[in-house]
N, C-alpha and C positions, 0 to 999 in steps of 0.2 A: 672447578668445583667450589673453591673458596669464594669466587666472585658470585656464583649462584647463591651460596649460603649467605653472604653479606647482603645481597639484594633481597632475599626472603626475610632476613632478620630486620632489615630496614623497613620493609613493607609491613611486617607484623607490629613493629614498634610504632609506626605511623598510625596504623589502625587502632592500636590500643589508646593512643592519645585522642582520637576521634571519639572513642567510646567513653572517655572521661569527660566529655563535654557536660557542662553544668545544665541540668534540666530541673526546672522548678516543679516540685510536687504540689499539685493543687487538688489532690484527692482528699477525701475526708480523713481527718486525723482521729486517733482514738480519743474518746472523751473519758475523763476520769470523773465519773458521776459522783456528786456529793463532795468533790474536792476541787475541781476546776471552778474558777470564778469568772463572773461576767466582767468583760473588759471595761464596761461603763459604770455599772452600779456596785460592783464587787460582791453581788449576791452569789451564793454557791449555785452552780448549774446542776439541777436535779430533775427537772421536768423533761422526760424523754419524748414528749410530744410537742414541744414548742421551742426547742433549742436551736440556736443559729451558730454556724461556724463560718468565719470569713477567712479566706486565704489571700495573702498578698501575692499577686501574680509575679512580682519581681524577685522575691526571695523565699516564698512558700511559708512565711511566718503565719501562724494561726492565731485568730482572735475568737474567743468564745463569748456568747451572749445568751442570757436566760430568756430573752423575749425579743422578737423582731423590732419592737419599739426602741429598745436599748441600742440595737445595732444601728438603726437609722439615725438616732440622735448622736451616737458616737461618731458616725461618719460626718455629720454636720459640725460637730464640735472639734474634731481632730483634723478634718479636711485633708486626708492623705492624698498625695498626687495620683495614686493608683485607684482611687475610689471607683471610677467608672469601669475599670477593668477587673475589679475584685471578683473572685470566685466565691459565691455565697451559697452555702448549703443550709437547709433547714429540715427539721424532722417533720415527716407527715403526721398530722394530728391523729389519724386512725391507726397507722401501722408502726409509727416510730422510725420508719426507714428514712434515710437521707435522700432529699430531692433537691433539684436546682431551684433556689428561692426565686430567681427572676422569671422562671417558667411556671411556677406553682399557681394554683388558684386558692383564694383566701375567702373564708367566711369571717363574719365580723362580730359575732356576739359570743365570745368564749371566755372562760376563766383562764387567764394566762398569768405567768409569774409576776409581771409588773402591771397587769390589768390593762394592757393596750387592747386586748380582745381579738387579735387577728391570729387565726390558725391556718396553716398551709395544708394543701391537699394536692396530690399528684394529678387528679383529674376532677372535672366538674361533677361527674357522677358520684364522687365520694362525699359530696356535700348534701346534707339533708334538704328535702324540698322546702320551698318557701323561705329559704335563707338567702340573704344577699351574697352574691359572688363578685369578688373584685380581683384585680390583678396586682402585681407587685408595685407598679407605679402609683396606683391608687392608695395602696397601703402607705407608701412613702408620704404622699400628700397628706393623708389623714393624721399620721403620727406627727408630722411637722406642725399642723394646725393645733393639735392637742398639746404639743410640747412647748408651745410659746406661752 
């Protein structure tokens, strides 16, 4: 009986260590509106329809940005090793809901906190007719040209 108890105790202890495995949280973190500051320009994050949140996939550290342009230039300036693996969330311009920035659709002529003008949308249908629609990679290119 003691042998069975010892075996079960050892098994449970082993399983508890497996459960303690470090998992990095890449979900959206809570934003402290009007208190959190942009990691690049230090402006207070207050625009609930153009905010960007970046998660380091290695440790889950969160970086907030008031405009997607600030995020792109911050990546260029800081050049973190995890840049291409970063989890990037952006608020939908219409709903304020968090969406995947790499999969979002962008229109190009908006009033944004740092005047880059790019706002994200979950689907193309959410963008008004006769507006230019671009993808994440095109936003990156255009911000870099303007940032020089």
